[in-house]
N, C-alpha and C positions, 0 to 999 in steps of 0.2 A: 855065295850070293853075289850077282853082278854089282858093280859100282853104282849103276842107276837101274833098279830093278823095274821101274815103270818108264814106258816110252809112249809118245803121242805123236800122231801125224794126222793131217787133215787135208781135204781139198785136192785129192789125187785126180779126180775127174776122169777116171778111166785110163789114165796114161800108163801104158804097160811098162815103160822104162822106170817110172817112179816105183811101181809095185815090185819090180824085180830088185831095185835098190833096197827096198824095204825088206824083202825076203832074205837077201844077202846079209843085211844088218842083223836081222833076227837070228839067222843061223850062226853068225859070228859072235854076237854079244849075249845072246841068250837071256833076253829080259823075262821077268816073271809076267808082266802084264803089258799088253799093247792096246792103246786107246785109238780108235779110228773115228774122227770128228766130223763126218758127213762130207757130202759131195764126193762120193766115191765112184760113181758110175760115169760112163761117157755122157757128155753133155746132152740134155733132153731138147729135142726141137721145139717142144711145147713151151720152153722157156721164152722163145722169141716170138711166140704167137702163131706158129705154124698149126695148121689143121691136122698134120700127121704126127705120129709119135713113134719112136722106136729107139730104146736104148739097148736093143739086142739081148742076148742072154749072157751078159758079161759075168754075172754072178755064177751061173750054173756052168758056163763053158770055160771061164778063166779062173776066177777068184777062188771058188770052192775047191776045184781040183788042185790048184796050186798050194792051198793050205793043207789039203789032204796030203799031198807030198811032203810038205814041210813037217807035218805031224809024224809021218813015217820015219823021217830022218831024225827029228829031235826026241821022238817018243815021250818019255816022262818029262823032258825039258820044254815040250811044247807050251807056249805061254797062254794065259787066259786072254782072249780078245773080248773087248767090249766096244760095241760100235752103235752109231746112230746114222740116220740119213741126213741129208742137207737139202737146202732149197732147190738145187739143181738135180736131185735125184727124185724121179717120178715115183709116187707112192704106189703105183700099180705093180712096182717091183718088190713091195714089201713082202709078198709071199715067199720070194726066193731068199730074202734075208731070214725069214723064219724057218725055212727048210734047212739053211745052214746051221741055225741054232739047234734044230732037232738032231743034226749030225755032230753036235758038240764042237763045231769049228769056231763059233763065236757066240757071244750073248748079245742079243739085241736089246737096246736099252731105252728107246723112246718112251717117255713117261713111265719109266720102271725104276725100281730100286732093287739093288742086290747087296750081298755082303762079300768082301774079300779080305781075307786076314783081318786085320783090326779096323778096316775102312768100310764105309757104307758108299756105294757107287750109284749115282743117279744120272739119268740121260734125259736130254730134251732137244728136239731137232728144229724147233720153229724159229723163224727170224721175223722182224717187223716187215711191213709191206715194202716191196721193191718195185723198180720200174719194169720187171720182167713178168711175163704173162703167166708162167706156171705158178699155182698158188697152193700146191699140196702141203707145203710146210711153211706157209706164211700165216701170221696172226696179227690182228691189231695188238698194239704194245701195252699201253695202260689206258688207252681210250680208242675211240673210233677215228682219231686223227690220222692223216696220211700226209707224208711230206710231198712237197711239190714234185711233179714228175713220176711219182709212184702210183701203182694201180691197186685200188682197194681189193681185198681178197675176193669179195663177192663178184667183182667184174673181170676176174681172170679165168683162167682154165684149169681144169682138174684132170688128172689122168685116171681117176677112179672115182666111185661115189664117195662123198664125205661120210665118214662114220657117223652113225646116229648121235653118239654122245658128243660129237664135236660140231653139230649143226648149230647155227645161230652166231657163228664166229666168235668163240671165246677169245679173250685177251691173253697174251703171254702172262701178264700178272696173275689171272685167275688160274691158269694152268700150273704155275710154279707153287701157288698156294696149295693146290690139291696134291701136287706131287710131293712136296715136302711135308705138309701137314704140321703137326707140332714136333716133328723130330728134332732132336739135338743134333747139330751139324758140325760140331767141333772136330769130328773125324770123318767128314764127308768129302768126297770128291765128285764134282759135277761135270759131266761131259756135255757141253753145249755146242750148237753150231754158231749161233750168234755171239759176237763179243758184247761186252757192256758198253753203254753209251759213254761218249766223251773221255776216252781213255787212249792209250797208245795203241790199243788193239782194234779200233774201229775207224781209223782214219782213212777216208776214200779220196781218190784223186779227182775231186770235184771243184778244185780252186776256180773261183771267178765264174763258174757256170750259173745260169739263171733259167728258170722256166716261167714265161709270162711275166718277166721283170722281177720275179721273186728269186732271191739268191738260194742256192742249194746248201744245206748243212753238209759240211765235210765229214761230220761224224754220223755214221749210219748204223750204230749198234743199238742195242735194246736198253730203254730207260728201265723197264721192268726187271731185266736182268741186273742192271747196275744196283737198283734199289734193293733187290733181293739179296745181293752179296753184301751190301752195306748193313742190312738189318739182320741177316742170319749168319754170316760169317763162316761159311764152310772153310776148310783148311785150303783147298785148291779147286780152282775152276779151269776148265780147258776149253778153248774156243778156236774158231777158224773164220771162214766166210769172206773176210775183207783181205784179199790177197796182198794188196800193195801197202798195208798199213805199216808193217815193220820197216819197210824201205823208207816210207815217208816220215816216220817218227823216230827211226833209229832204235826202237825197241820192240821186242816180241813179248814182253812181260809187264805186268802192272801189279801193284799192291794196293788193294782196297781194304783199309783197316788192317786186320790180321790175315786176310785171305790173299794167297798168291794166285794170280790170274796169268795163264800162259797161252800163247797163240802159236799154232803150227802152220797157219797160212802163209804162203810164200808165192811171189810173182816171177820168180826166176826159173831156170831150167833144172835146178837142183831139187832133191827131196829134203824138206826141212824136218828134222826129228828132234823133238823136245824130249830130253832125258831128265828124269828127277827121281829122287827118293822122297816118298811122302813124309818120312820122319825128319827130313831136312830140306824142305822145298826151296830154301834160300840159296842152295847151291845148285840149282837146276842149270842145264846147258842146252843150247840149241846147236845142232850140227847141220851143215848143208852138204849132202852127199851127192 
């Protein structure tokens, strides 16, 4: 068994060089599990309000074939992949993620639960409202409040029709209640895109900025996710989304009660890889490749 059987990366944004670093790392270290925490595709033009949209065929033309090749090389040592989409990934590409799942390349985890070894794995893609136009993976957090400068979900753009069970713009709080139900979460790992609010993991570079004389909150994570972790105490939560946070705070991890929270978001040219053993999360490491 490798020293760190689980690894986590996030926010690769379709950067081919980062994916090649990840493939090389997997082939060398042979982890059991790889978590991909969203914002995996090239940036969507809809994010910035353009009327056009094209993320190309990144999954079908690049990621799926590369992982097929990796599986041929590693054979029985091919790791389990668990992934979610992020707020910069257009939901119109969700079908390609589901095709990859049918080919057993990965397991798509948004609003889903599965079991691996002794652990329950849960996934959730959505983030609180942002200033960006693309709203496929944005939700109100605990109420219909929107930070100054951010666009309410119903005023943004969508790359596809909103699923019927998600109309009415449910909150992140409501989604998490449905996802976890009454499950005991003492051996649960949650794969989130958003970090929890007011932690080392959600610090944005918004110092001194104002909108209409209202100062912007430098913490942009989810209050609902923070409260959920405090109340339910999963063993590990994984996060991305705020690239600069680790640089600004000096830490890529936080402990909330007994829960270990890790971020793989990074604003440098390197690939940030969080390596951990769920039996001993206190000795997790982050490598910059």
